[in-house]
LUMZALO-638458 format. One line per field, with one value per residue (C-alpha): residue in three letters; x, y, z. Coordinates in nm, 2 decimals. Layout:
LUMZALO-638458
res	(ala/...) $
px	(X/...) $
py	(Y/...) $
pz	(Z/...) $
END
This chain:
LUMZALO-638458
res	(unk/unk/unk/unk/unk/unk/unk/unk/unk/unk/unk/unk/unk/unk/unk/unk/unk/unk/unk/unk/unk/unk/unk/unk/unk/unk/unk/unk/unk/unk/unk/unk/unk/unk/unk/unk/unk/unk/unk/unk/unk/unk/unk/unk/unk/unk/unk/unk/unk/unk/unk/unk/unk/unk/unk/unk/unk/unk/unk/unk/unk/unk/unk/unk/unk/unk/unk/unk/unk/unk/unk/unk/unk/unk/unk/unk/unk/unk/unk/unk/unk/unk/unk/unk/unk/unk/unk/unk/unk/unk/unk/unk/unk/unk/unk/unk/unk/unk/unk/unk/unk/unk/unk/unk/unk/unk/unk/unk/unk/unk/unk/unk/unk/unk/unk/unk/unk/unk/unk/unk/unk/unk/unk/unk/unk/unk/unk/unk/unk/unk/unk/unk/unk/unk/unk/unk/unk/unk/unk/unk/unk/unk/unk/unk/unk/unk/unk/unk/unk/unk/unk/unk/unk/unk/unk/unk/unk/unk/unk/unk/unk/unk/unk/unk/unk/unk/unk/unk/unk/unk/unk/unk/unk/unk/unk/unk/unk/unk/unk/unk/unk/unk/unk/unk/unk/unk/unk/unk/unk/unk/unk/unk/unk/unk/unk/unk/unk/unk/unk/unk/unk/unk/unk/unk/unk/unk/unk/unk/unk/unk/unk/unk/unk/unk/unk/unk/unk/unk/unk/unk/unk/unk/unk/unk/unk/unk/unk/unk/unk/unk/unk/unk/unk/unk/unk/unk/unk/unk/unk/unk/unk/unk/unk/unk/unk/unk/unk/unk/unk/unk/unk/unk/unk/unk/unk/unk/unk/unk/unk/unk/unk/unk/unk/unk/unk/unk/unk/unk/unk/unk/unk/unk/unk/unk/unk/unk/unk/unk/unk/unk/unk/unk/unk/unk/unk/unk/unk/unk/unk/unk/unk/unk/unk/unk/unk/unk/unk/unk/unk/unk/unk/unk/unk/unk/unk/unk/unk/unk/unk/unk/unk/unk/unk/unk/unk/unk/unk/unk/unk/unk/unk/unk/unk/unk/unk/unk/unk/unk/unk/unk/unk/unk/unk/unk/unk/unk/unk/unk/unk/unk/unk/unk/unk/unk/unk/unk/unk/unk/unk/unk/unk/unk/unk/unk/unk/unk/unk/unk/unk/unk/unk/unk/unk/unk/unk/unk/unk/unk/unk/unk/unk/unk/unk/unk/unk/unk/unk/unk/unk/unk/unk/unk/unk/unk/unk/unk/unk/unk/unk/unk/unk/unk/unk/unk/unk/unk/unk/unk/unk/unk/unk/unk/unk/unk/unk/unk/unk/unk/unk/unk/unk/unk/unk/unk/unk/unk/unk/unk/unk/unk/unk/unk/unk/unk/unk/unk/unk/unk/unk/unk/unk/unk/unk/unk/unk/unk/unk/unk/unk/unk/unk/unk/unk/unk/unk/unk/unk/unk/unk/unk/unk/unk/unk/unk/unk/unk/unk/unk/unk/unk/unk/unk/unk/unk/unk/unk/unk/unk/unk/unk/unk/unk/unk/unk/unk/unk/unk/unk/unk/unk/unk/unk/unk/unk/unk/unk/unk/unk/unk/unk/unk/unk/unk/unk/unk/unk/unk/unk/unk/unk/unk/unk/unk/unk/unk/unk/unk/unk/unk/unk/unk/unk/unk/unk/unk/unk/unk/unk/unk/unk/unk/unk/unk/unk/unk/unk/unk/unk/unk/unk/unk/unk/unk/unk/unk/unk/unk/unk/unk/unk/unk/unk/unk/unk/unk/unk/unk/unk/unk/unk/unk/unk/unk/unk/unk/unk/unk/unk/unk/unk/unk/unk/unk/unk/unk/unk/unk/unk/unk/unk/unk/unk/unk/unk/unk/unk/unk/unk/unk/unk/unk/unk/unk/unk/unk/unk/unk/unk/unk/unk/unk/unk/unk/unk/unk/unk/unk/unk/unk/unk/unk/unk/unk/unk/unk/unk/unk/unk/unk/unk/unk/unk/unk/unk/unk/unk/unk/unk/unk/unk/unk/unk/unk/unk/unk/unk/unk/unk/unk/unk/unk/unk/unk/unk/unk/unk/unk/unk/unk/unk/unk/unk/unk/unk/unk/unk/unk/unk/unk/unk/unk/unk/unk/unk/unk/unk/unk/unk/unk/unk/unk/unk/unk/unk/unk/unk/unk/unk/unk/unk/unk/unk/unk/unk/unk/unk/unk/unk/unk/unk/unk/unk/unk/unk/unk/unk/unk/unk/unk/unk/unk/unk/unk/unk/unk/unk/unk) $
px	(-1.97/-1.74/-1.51/-1.45/-1.38/-1.77/-1.88/-1.98/-2.17/-1.90/-1.51/-1.31/-1.21/-0.84/-0.79/-0.96/-0.86/-0.69/-0.47/-0.74/-0.99/-0.93/-0.98/-1.29/-1.43/-1.33/-1.47/-1.78/-1.81/-1.71/-2.00/-2.27/-2.18/-2.17/-2.54/-2.69/-2.50/-2.70/-3.01/-3.00/-2.89/-3.16/-3.44/-3.69/-3.78/-3.67/-3.33/-3.38/-3.13/-3.31/-3.34/-3.04/-2.78/-2.79/-2.78/-2.49/-2.39/-2.42/-2.26/-1.96/-1.92/-1.92/-1.63/-1.41/-1.44/-1.31/-1.07/-0.92/-0.86/-0.66/-0.51/-0.42/-0.30/-0.07/0.08/0.11/0.17/0.36/0.42/0.54/0.25/-0.03/0.20/0.10/-0.24/-0.30/-0.12/-0.32/-0.65/-0.57/-0.63/-0.99/-1.05/-0.85/-1.08/-1.43/-1.39/-1.27/-1.57/-1.83/-1.63/-1.69/-2.04/-2.24/-2.57/-2.49/-2.33/-2.64/-2.81/-2.64/-2.71/-3.08/-3.08/-2.91/-3.15/-3.42/-3.64/-3.56/-3.19/-3.33/-3.43/-3.14/-2.91/-2.62/-2.39/-2.60/-2.60/-2.19/-2.20/-2.37/-2.14/-1.82/-1.99/-2.02/-1.72/-1.54/-1.70/-1.57/-1.20/-1.25/-1.31/-1.71/-1.70/-1.41/-1.51/-1.59/-1.26/-1.06/-1.25/-1.05/-0.72/-0.85/-0.94/-0.61/-0.36/-0.54/-0.48/-0.14/-0.07/-0.24/0.00/0.32/0.25/0.21/0.56/0.74/0.60/0.71/1.05/1.07/0.95/1.20/1.48/1.46/1.44/1.75/1.98/2.15/2.47/2.63/2.88/3.12/3.38/3.28/3.40/3.25/2.86/3.01/2.74/2.46/2.17/2.19/1.82/1.91/2.21/1.98/1.73/2.04/2.19/1.85/1.82/2.15/2.09/1.78/1.98/2.28/2.50/2.73/2.72/2.48/2.25/2.13/1.89/1.73/1.39/1.36/1.42/1.77/1.85/1.83/2.01/2.31/2.30/2.23/2.43/2.71/3.02/3.22/3.21/3.28/2.93/2.71/2.85/2.78/2.38/2.32/2.49/2.26/1.97/2.00/2.04/1.75/1.53/1.77/2.05/2.28/2.14/2.32/2.16/1.84/1.91/1.88/1.50/1.40/1.51/1.21/1.38/1.22/0.88/0.90/0.89/0.60/0.44/0.50/0.41/0.11/-0.03/0.03/-0.11/-0.41/-0.40/-0.40/-0.69/-0.93/-0.81/-0.57/-0.25/-0.05/-0.11/-0.11/-0.41/-0.59/-0.50/-0.58/-0.92/-1.02/-0.81/-0.85/-0.56/-0.71/-0.40/0.00/0.08/-0.07/0.10/0.42/0.41/0.29/0.60/0.83/0.68/0.74/1.07/1.18/1.08/1.28/1.57/1.78/1.66/1.78/2.13/2.17/2.11/2.36/2.67/2.59/2.64/2.95/3.07/2.99/3.17/3.51/3.56/3.42/3.44/3.74/3.47/3.56/3.37/3.04/2.87/2.51/2.60/2.72/2.44/2.20/2.52/2.63/2.29/2.21/2.54/2.51/2.20/2.34/2.59/2.33/2.05/2.19/2.00/1.99/1.70/1.77/1.76/1.42/1.28/1.38/1.04/0.79/0.73/0.43/0.13/0.20/0.17/-0.11/-0.27/-0.17/-0.31/-0.61/-0.70/-0.58/-0.90/-1.10/-1.11/-1.08/-1.42/-1.58/-1.49/-1.37/-1.16/-1.10/-0.92/-1.14/-0.97/-1.07/-1.45/-1.49/-1.30/-1.16/-0.94/-0.59/-0.35/-0.03/0.00/0.12/-0.17/-0.41/-0.78/-0.98/-1.36/-1.44/-1.72/-1.96/-2.02/-2.34/-2.15/-2.26/-1.99/-1.89/-1.59/-1.32/-0.97/-0.68/-0.36/0.00/0.31/0.57/0.81/0.86/1.03/0.63/0.51/0.61/0.78/0.64/0.31/-0.04/-0.41/-0.69/-1.02/-1.18/-1.52/-1.71/-1.95/-2.30/-2.67/-2.79/-3.12/-3.42/-3.45/-3.78/-3.92/-3.81/-3.44/-3.23/-2.92/-2.56/-2.32/-2.01/-1.68/-1.33/-0.97/-0.63/-0.35/-0.01/0.35/0.67/0.84/1.08/0.93/0.99/1.34/1.47/1.82/1.99/1.70/1.44/1.18/1.22/0.88/0.87/1.00/0.95/1.15/0.98/0.96/0.80/0.50/0.42/0.43/0.19/-0.03/-0.05/-0.18/-0.46/-0.51/-0.62/-0.80/-1.05/-1.14/-1.23/-1.39/-1.56/-1.74/-2.17/-2.22/-2.44/-2.40/-2.08/-1.92/-1.86/-1.83/-1.54/-1.20/-1.41/-1.46/-1.21/-0.98/-0.66/-0.44/-0.68/-0.68/-0.41/-0.52/-0.66/-0.33/-0.09/-0.34/-0.26/0.09/0.09/-0.02/0.32/0.50/0.27/0.34/0.04/-0.02/0.34/0.38/0.10/0.21/0.59/0.72/1.13/1.18/1.42/1.26/0.95/0.98/0.77/0.99/1.14/1.01/1.41/1.44/1.06/1.18/1.53/1.31/1.11/1.42/1.49/1.21/1.29/1.63/1.69/1.32/1.48/1.62/1.33/1.10/1.32/1.36/0.97/0.97/1.22/1.06/0.69/0.86/1.00/0.65/0.47/0.72/0.69/0.34/0.35/0.63/0.85/0.87/0.87/1.14/1.22/1.58/1.59/1.57/1.41/1.73/1.87/1.52/1.54/1.94/1.79/1.53/1.79/2.01/1.71/1.61/1.82/2.12/2.22/2.31/2.30/2.60/2.55/2.45/2.14/1.81/1.57/1.30/1.32/1.18/0.96/0.64/0.43/0.41/0.43/0.26/0.06/-0.18/0.02/0.12/0.09/-0.03/0.28/0.25/-0.05/0.16/0.25/-0.08/-0.26/0.04/-0.09/-0.45/-0.36/-0.14/-0.42/-0.66/-0.47/-0.38/-0.73/-0.68/-0.42/-0.59/-0.86/-0.61/-0.72/-0.68/-0.44/-0.47/-0.69/-0.98/-1.27/-1.55/-1.28/-1.22/-1.62/-1.62/-1.32/-1.49/-1.85/-1.69/-1.39/-1.41/-1.75/-1.81/-1.63/-1.63/-1.96/-1.89/-1.57/-1.25/-1.23/-1.62/-1.56/-1.22/-1.40/-1.67/-1.38/-1.19/-1.43/-1.22/-0.97/-0.63/-0.36/0.05/0.17/0.05/0.25/0.59/0.59/0.52/0.84/1.08/1.04/0.94/0.58/0.70) $
py	(2.16/2.48/2.29/1.97/1.87/1.93/1.70/1.37/1.20/1.02/0.94/1.18/1.49/1.46/1.65/1.94/1.97/2.33/2.38/2.67/2.47/2.32/2.56/2.69/2.28/2.23/2.50/2.46/2.12/2.16/2.47/2.23/1.95/2.18/2.26/1.90/1.80/2.09/2.02/1.62/1.77/2.01/1.76/1.64/1.32/0.98/0.94/0.70/0.53/0.72/1.03/1.09/0.84/0.88/1.25/1.21/0.94/1.14/1.46/1.30/1.11/1.43/1.56/1.24/1.20/1.56/1.56/1.19/1.33/1.58/1.39/1.12/1.40/1.55/1.17/1.09/1.45/1.63/2.00/2.31/2.47/2.16/2.09/2.43/2.41/2.05/2.15/2.45/2.25/1.97/2.16/2.24/1.89/1.75/2.00/1.91/1.57/1.66/1.84/1.59/1.29/1.50/1.63/1.50/1.58/1.31/1.06/1.08/1.03/0.74/0.59/0.64/0.47/0.20/0.17/0.19/-0.06/0.01/-0.13/-0.51/-0.46/-0.34/-0.52/-0.66/-0.41/-0.12/-0.24/-0.29/0.06/0.20/-0.02/0.19/0.49/0.47/0.30/0.60/0.86/0.77/0.72/1.10/1.22/1.28/1.21/1.42/1.76/2.05/2.23/1.92/1.89/2.19/2.08/1.71/1.89/2.04/1.77/1.59/1.89/1.93/1.54/1.58/1.88/1.66/1.38/1.57/1.75/1.41/1.26/1.59/1.57/1.21/1.34/1.56/1.41/1.14/1.37/1.61/1.31/1.26/1.12/1.16/0.89/0.91/0.59/0.32/0.07/0.23/0.13/-0.23/-0.48/-0.32/-0.42/-0.25/-0.13/0.02/0.16/0.31/0.46/0.64/0.73/0.93/1.05/1.24/1.39/1.52/1.69/1.83/1.57/1.33/0.97/0.82/0.98/0.74/0.85/0.72/0.58/0.22/0.14/0.34/0.28/-0.12/-0.24/-0.06/-0.24/-0.55/-0.56/-0.30/-0.40/-0.14/-0.16/0.24/0.31/0.08/0.24/0.57/0.52/0.32/0.63/0.86/0.63/0.54/0.89/1.06/1.34/1.33/1.57/1.36/1.42/1.71/1.71/1.75/2.02/2.04/2.19/1.87/1.65/1.42/1.34/1.63/1.58/1.19/1.31/1.59/1.28/1.04/1.32/1.45/1.09/1.01/1.27/1.19/0.83/0.99/1.23/0.91/0.70/0.47/0.39/0.48/0.53/0.16/0.07/0.34/0.23/-0.18/-0.06/-0.09/-0.42/-0.76/-0.80/-0.73/-0.60/-0.47/-0.75/-0.99/-0.83/-0.83/-1.21/-1.28/-1.13/-1.29/-1.57/-1.55/-1.41/-1.71/-1.93/-1.72/-1.63/-1.98/-1.99/-1.57/-1.68/-1.99/-1.76/-1.50/-1.77/-1.87/-1.49/-1.43/-1.77/-1.75/-1.33/-1.42/-1.74/-1.59/-1.19/-1.12/-0.95/-1.07/-0.86/-0.79/-0.44/-0.29/-0.18/-0.57/-0.75/-0.65/-0.79/-1.02/-1.22/-1.20/-1.33/-1.59/-1.68/-1.69/-1.97/-2.15/-2.20/-2.07/-1.79/-1.40/-1.18/-1.01/-1.33/-1.39/-1.02/-1.10/-1.28/-1.10/-0.77/-0.56/-0.70/-1.04/-0.97/-0.84/-1.04/-1.32/-1.16/-1.07/-1.43/-1.57/-1.34/-1.42/-1.79/-1.77/-1.53/-1.59/-1.15/-1.02/-0.75/-0.53/-0.20/0.10/0.43/0.45/0.29/0.59/0.85/0.84/1.11/1.07/1.25/1.10/0.93/0.64/0.56/0.28/0.22/-0.08/-0.23/-0.53/-0.71/-0.96/-1.31/-1.17/-0.86/-0.66/-0.37/-0.42/-0.16/0.01/0.04/0.29/0.14/0.38/0.19/0.38/0.58/0.94/1.23/1.36/1.02/0.95/0.57/0.26/0.09/0.18/0.11/0.35/0.42/0.64/0.59/0.34/0.06/0.18/0.19/0.55/0.74/0.67/0.28/0.32/0.46/0.10/0.23/0.01/0.20/0.09/0.31/0.11/0.10/0.28/0.21/0.34/0.13/0.26/0.11/0.25/0.05/0.11/0.20/0.10/0.18/0.20/0.02/0.07/0.22/-0.07/-0.05/-0.28/-0.23/-0.25/-0.52/-0.67/-0.85/-1.15/-0.95/-0.67/-0.90/-0.99/-0.62/-0.61/-0.90/-0.78/-0.44/-0.58/-0.82/-0.50/-0.34/-0.65/-0.64/-0.24/-0.38/-0.71/-0.66/-0.70/-0.44/-0.21/0.09/0.30/0.28/-0.11/-0.14/-0.27/-0.23/0.01/-0.10/-0.38/-0.47/-0.27/-0.60/-0.80/-0.56/-0.73/-1.07/-1.05/-0.87/-1.11/-1.41/-1.32/-1.32/-1.66/-1.76/-1.58/-1.93/-2.17/-2.29/-2.29/-1.93/-1.81/-1.99/-1.83/-1.47/-1.49/-1.42/-1.34/-1.01/-1.09/-1.47/-1.44/-1.82/-1.90/-1.94/-2.26/-2.54/-2.56/-2.21/-2.18/-2.51/-2.33/-2.02/-2.22/-2.38/-2.03/-1.88/-1.87/-1.82/-1.60/-1.63/-1.60/-1.28/-1.14/-1.24/-1.11/-0.75/-0.72/-0.85/-0.58/-0.30/-0.46/-0.44/-0.08/0.03/-0.13/-0.03/0.33/0.36/0.12/0.17/0.43/0.77/1.06/1.30/1.06/0.93/0.72/0.84/0.67/0.55/0.37/0.24/0.08/-0.03/-0.24/-0.42/-0.46/-0.60/-0.88/-1.01/-0.86/-1.08/-0.82/-0.44/-0.18/0.10/0.38/0.61/0.46/0.66/0.41/0.61/0.87/0.71/0.48/0.65/0.35/0.45/0.84/0.93/0.65/0.51/0.21/0.37/0.08/-0.17/-0.24/-0.59/-0.68/-0.74/-1.05/-1.08/-1.09/-1.30/-1.57/-1.55/-1.52/-1.83/-2.01/-1.92/-2.00/-2.35/-2.39/-2.39/-2.61/-2.87/-2.86/-2.85/-3.16/-2.98/-2.70/-2.40/-2.20/-2.35/-2.15/-2.35/-2.22/-1.92/-1.83/-1.94/-1.67/-1.42/-1.48/-1.51/-1.22/-1.02/-0.96/-0.93/-0.59/-0.48/-0.59/-0.82/-0.88/-1.04/-1.34/-1.43/-1.38/-1.60/-1.87/-1.89/-1.94/-2.18/-2.33/-2.29/-1.99/-1.93/-2.08/-2.02/-2.33/-2.24/-1.92/-2.13/-2.38/-2.14/-1.96/-2.28/-2.31/-2.58/-2.65/-2.84) $
pz	(-1.48/-1.50/-1.22/-1.27/-0.88/-0.89/-1.14/-0.94/-1.26/-1.38/-1.40/-1.31/-1.57/-1.47/-1.82/-1.72/-1.35/-1.27/-0.95/-0.91/-0.94/-0.58/-0.32/-0.43/-0.49/-0.12/0.03/-0.19/-0.04/0.29/0.31/0.15/0.36/0.67/0.57/0.55/0.86/1.06/0.90/1.04/1.37/1.42/1.30/1.58/1.45/1.56/1.37/1.07/0.80/0.55/0.73/0.91/0.83/0.42/0.40/0.56/0.33/0.04/0.14/0.29/-0.05/-0.26/-0.07/-0.02/-0.41/-0.46/-0.25/-0.35/-0.65/-0.53/-0.31/-0.57/-0.86/-0.53/-0.54/-0.86/-1.07/-0.79/-0.84/-0.63/-0.68/-0.66/-0.32/-0.19/-0.26/-0.15/0.16/0.26/0.21/0.43/0.74/0.62/0.55/0.86/1.08/0.90/0.96/1.33/1.38/1.29/1.48/1.81/1.76/2.04/1.87/1.60/1.84/2.04/1.73/1.59/1.99/1.95/1.60/1.76/2.07/1.79/1.68/1.33/1.44/1.42/1.11/0.92/0.70/0.90/0.68/0.78/1.14/1.09/0.98/1.26/1.54/1.33/1.38/1.75/1.81/1.58/1.76/2.08/1.94/1.78/2.10/2.08/2.45/2.56/2.80/2.57/2.74/2.57/2.21/2.05/2.21/2.03/1.71/1.70/1.73/1.42/1.22/1.35/1.27/0.94/0.87/0.97/0.82/0.48/0.54/0.62/0.28/0.08/0.27/0.17/-0.20/-0.19/-0.07/-0.32/-0.63/-0.49/-0.53/-0.88/-0.95/-1.29/-1.40/-1.70/-1.64/-1.82/-1.60/-1.26/-1.43/-1.55/-1.46/-1.50/-1.70/-2.04/-2.03/-1.70/-1.83/-2.15/-1.92/-1.72/-2.03/-2.14/-1.80/-1.87/-2.17/-2.06/-1.82/-2.09/-1.94/-2.06/-1.92/-1.72/-1.47/-1.15/-0.83/-0.56/-0.72/-0.75/-1.13/-1.09/-0.77/-0.68/-0.99/-0.88/-0.54/-0.73/-1.04/-1.00/-0.98/-0.83/-0.45/-0.38/-0.65/-0.46/-0.14/-0.25/-0.36/-0.07/0.17/-0.01/0.00/0.36/0.48/0.26/0.48/0.77/0.94/0.71/0.40/0.28/-0.07/0.02/0.28/0.65/0.64/0.53/0.81/0.93/1.25/1.43/1.24/1.36/1.76/1.70/1.58/1.81/2.12/1.96/1.89/2.24/2.44/2.17/2.33/2.67/2.61/2.51/2.84/2.62/2.79/2.46/2.07/1.98/2.18/2.01/1.65/1.75/1.87/1.47/1.37/1.46/1.70/2.08/2.23/2.17/2.39/2.14/1.84/2.03/2.13/1.79/1.59/1.86/1.82/1.43/1.47/1.67/1.42/1.16/1.32/1.28/0.91/0.87/1.07/0.84/0.52/0.61/0.70/0.33/0.16/0.40/0.29/-0.06/-0.03/0.11/-0.12/-0.44/-0.45/-0.17/0.05/0.38/0.53/0.40/0.44/0.37/0.05/-0.05/0.04/-0.24/-0.47/-0.32/-0.29/-0.66/-0.72/-0.48/-0.64/-0.96/-0.84/-0.66/-0.90/-1.22/-1.35/-1.20/-1.19/-1.53/-1.72/-1.57/-1.63/-2.00/-1.98/-1.85/-2.09/-1.96/-2.18/-2.14/-1.78/-1.80/-2.03/-1.77/-1.46/-1.59/-1.76/-1.40/-1.26/-1.50/-1.45/-1.10/-1.04/-1.40/-1.49/-1.82/-1.84/-2.10/-2.22/-2.24/-2.27/-2.60/-2.56/-2.26/-2.36/-2.06/-1.94/-1.73/-1.55/-1.78/-2.13/-1.97/-1.78/-1.91/-1.80/-1.81/-1.76/-1.54/-1.70/-1.52/-1.70/-1.84/-1.98/-1.74/-1.61/-1.23/-1.20/-1.35/-1.32/-1.42/-1.38/-1.38/-1.36/-1.41/-1.20/-1.26/-1.02/-0.94/-0.78/-0.47/-0.43/-0.38/-0.48/-0.37/-0.48/-0.39/-0.44/-0.66/-0.65/-0.40/-0.51/-0.35/-0.39/-0.50/-0.59/-0.41/-0.32/-0.14/-0.52/-0.63/-0.76/-0.78/-0.93/-0.79/-0.84/-1.03/-0.85/-0.97/-0.85/-0.87/-0.94/-0.89/-0.93/-0.98/-1.26/-1.53/-1.83/-2.19/-2.38/-2.68/-2.74/-3.05/-3.21/-3.13/-2.87/-2.57/-2.40/-2.02/-1.86/-1.50/-1.24/-1.09/-0.79/-0.98/-1.11/-0.73/-0.68/-0.96/-0.85/-0.48/-0.55/-0.82/-0.52/-0.35/-0.59/-0.67/-0.31/-0.40/-0.71/-0.69/-0.34/-0.34/-0.07/-0.14/0.16/0.16/0.47/0.43/0.09/-0.09/0.16/0.34/0.73/0.67/0.96/0.90/0.98/0.72/0.47/0.31/0.31/-0.06/-0.17/-0.06/-0.11/-0.51/-0.45/-0.45/-0.80/-0.93/-0.83/-1.03/-1.37/-1.49/-1.44/-1.52/-1.84/-1.98/-1.94/-2.06/-2.38/-2.39/-2.53/-2.79/-2.91/-2.83/-2.63/-2.33/-2.01/-2.02/-1.76/-1.65/-1.50/-1.38/-1.21/-1.06/-1.00/-0.75/-0.59/-0.54/-0.41/-0.05/-0.09/0.20/0.34/0.69/0.63/0.43/0.73/1.01/0.84/0.83/1.20/1.30/1.11/1.30/1.63/1.62/1.47/1.78/2.06/1.94/1.96/2.29/2.56/2.35/2.57/2.32/2.49/2.73/2.76/2.53/2.12/1.82/1.64/2.01/2.04/1.65/1.80/2.09/1.84/1.61/1.88/1.99/1.67/1.39/1.22/1.02/1.21/0.97/0.96/1.24/0.97/0.83/0.89/0.81/1.02/0.82/0.52/0.71/0.52/0.64/1.01/0.94/0.65/0.52/0.78/0.92/1.25/1.53/1.21/1.02/1.18/0.98/0.66/0.87/1.06/0.72/0.58/0.78/0.64/0.25/0.36/0.51/0.26/-0.05/0.12/0.05/-0.31/-0.28/-0.12/-0.35/-0.68/-0.86/-1.21/-1.09/-0.81/-1.08/-0.92/-1.02/-0.75/-0.50/-0.65/-0.66/-0.26/-0.21/-0.43/-0.22/0.15/0.13/-0.15/-0.21/0.13/0.22/0.57/0.62/0.85/1.09/0.91/1.11/1.03/0.65/0.70/0.91/0.63/0.35/0.51/0.78/1.06/1.25/1.09/1.13/1.11/0.97/0.59/0.61/0.75/0.51/0.22/0.34/0.36/0.72/0.93/1.10/1.36) $
END
């Protein structure tokens, strides 16, 4: 095919995709989709799965896959030209799906199919898809009066533009900042590998000394290790004011607060049009939680449990800082630094010491070995075998085979930070498992699922003419396991219908279950001992050091949990009982929430909402609580492995059950049904509190 975005015969052809391919491909696919949609609209036959649903599934999947490649490139290889084309096509995509969700003819046909005799004979997965479609039509404005549909559609288009602009502003603001340091005393305390990277970046910019940026591999070590307090403060101020009116580096045109106000107002208007009191109700219509009040009660209950532990954590920091570091008053830019020093003092190890034992290759091999034993699969590098095209030379590609050697899934792995990549870590689907071709003719071809796994870790460096592999902190190992858990949810599904295959159709507040579940294994000796090798000595992680890590596992867990609850409460309140354009500002709402639950209050110049991409450009609006909600599920699910750990928690029998009842089921049934099928009961809070070192009485 001359246009690689129109080739759906296999893996994406990333090496061949050019900017000029995007608009023609999207234009053609939209035209083809509308033709298919019109054909099923005017079909006078009684709607069935094969003559009504399947044609739309096939057409929409092609559009989704092509646009998914464009969106992925925009996130990992961003450029001004690509961004311009992406933003030009985004409204067209948004408009198409908005039109689809409001089409009364299609809505009526789905209702007819739901009421038909055929429905009773459909698989449970297809029944779930139809129920989801009916719900989504209502949420998409299908039942609105015709004169209101256009306004609703315009709101969806505007929200897409604003979310994209929010993300662009944040990336631009992050990239705009650079601090060059030439005085070696100022960078004292920062690890050698971080300094080496900073030196190489300065050389690349024809500068002397070291270059520090707001990307995590550069920013976080400064806050955690730099002895110079003014240096830490300078970096913290820059990070805390990104994409705000105080961000003089990026420019006032990158201030995200006006976008936040517009986004909130439009979400509220859309919710009112659908007959809901607030946007939180709309968001929860597709989640496990039943009401905003239920979520708020859950978060407040968790906050009440966590706050005494957070207060204890803060007192320990303050006392240590005053007695050992001559810091009688802790500032925001001191917290990570003092925490690291206290950890070293209390547990006699540092993150940097642990990092030396986690080279990339060993970590990946250990992670793969774990899931191979749990789920009876085998993971092999395949980039050369299959001549896979990637978007960057650092990207890796792997096959997943079952016990019989049959290919069942594939994934890309893009681990290192770079200026063209948005921050954070995420999993996204490239291709989703489903049955293809004509099943009536007895053809049982299964489309192999493919995932993108993306992180922002430090890349390998060369120090004193010696190559050092990428080294991961233990926290980064946890992040990697987390995203791999998402990937396995997508890749190990056994569902054969697109709408509920993998993570599709899974309630948003349960979608973190498999990812957070995987994190638990990062604290198991039997797992870690096989995935560590000191970068210089080649020794495995010593048991004595591991024991120190375990003792430190819940170091400041109260502060960390309370921080997440603070973000979740802000997200829920801002979409529940906050009035956009009212007397209270977004920052004032956040201040009130902090006064109620937080024990650490950031400085007044902190503009956290301006970089809260999860809820303003990442799909977590009125859903950030999902991390804690799903953590209850994941901790409780993991406790099943602990209970059956006669020969260690890496129990193949329990793993097989988790695979069958959670991962394989995708969204083909409710998350609560899947959880109860695995655990044998409804979820309980005790395991989460116990794992965080908090009493459950």
